[in-house]
N, C-alpha and C positions, 0 to 999 in steps of 0.2 A: 802465645801461651804454649805452643808445641815445644818451644825451647826449654820450658820449665819441666817438661814431663820426661820421665825415664821409664821405659817399659818394665813391667813387673819382673820379667824373666832376667833382667839385668840387675835388679835390686838384690843385694846380698844380706842386708841387715834391716830388720823391722823392729823398732823400739817403741813399745807401748808407752805413750805419754798421757794416757787418760787421767792419771792422778794429778797432772800438772797443767792440763789444757786450759783451765781457767786463768792460771797465772800467765800463760803465754798470750792468751786472748787479751787480758788486761794490759800487758806490756805493749803489745802491738797498738792498742787503742790509745795508749799514753804517748806513743812515739809515732805520730802520723807520717814521719819521714820514712818509716819502715814499710808501711802499707797504707795507702789512702783509704779513708772510709768509703769512698766511691767504688773501690775495686770489688768485683763480684765475689772474691774470697771473703771480704769483710761484710758484704750485704747478707751473707748466709746467717750471720749471727752466731752467738756462742753455741746454741743448740745444733746448728749445722756443723760447726767444728767438732762438737762431741760425736756426731754421727759419722763424719767422713774423714776427719783429720786427727784421729786419736792415736795415730802412729807416725813416727818420723822414719824416713827411709834413707838409707845410705848405700853407696856402692863401694865395695872394697877394691882398692886399686893395688895395694901392696901390703904384705904382712910379714913380720919377723917371727910370728908364732903360727902354728897350724890352726886355722880357724875351723870351727864346726858350722857349716853353712846349712841353712840360713842362720845368721846370728840374731840374737835378741839383746845382746849386751856389747857395747863398743869396747869394753875393757876386759872381756873374758880372755883368760889365758895369760894375762899380764901380772907380774909380781908387784 
């Protein structure tokens, strides 16, 4: 599991997905090849996801526009 984690100080973008978390949950449950129902992440249930995974995180590696860090929009500054 440590391979999946990125320290917070390296995360440059935090996108709030609380409005769509249920859709993500449902999609993962329909496609068990994505994440087995036996994985601890899935055993937390939808309420656990709402509490802990309401944000997607990204690490900016390169940009052609000047980003305002931390970002909350992956497309900010683009025409």
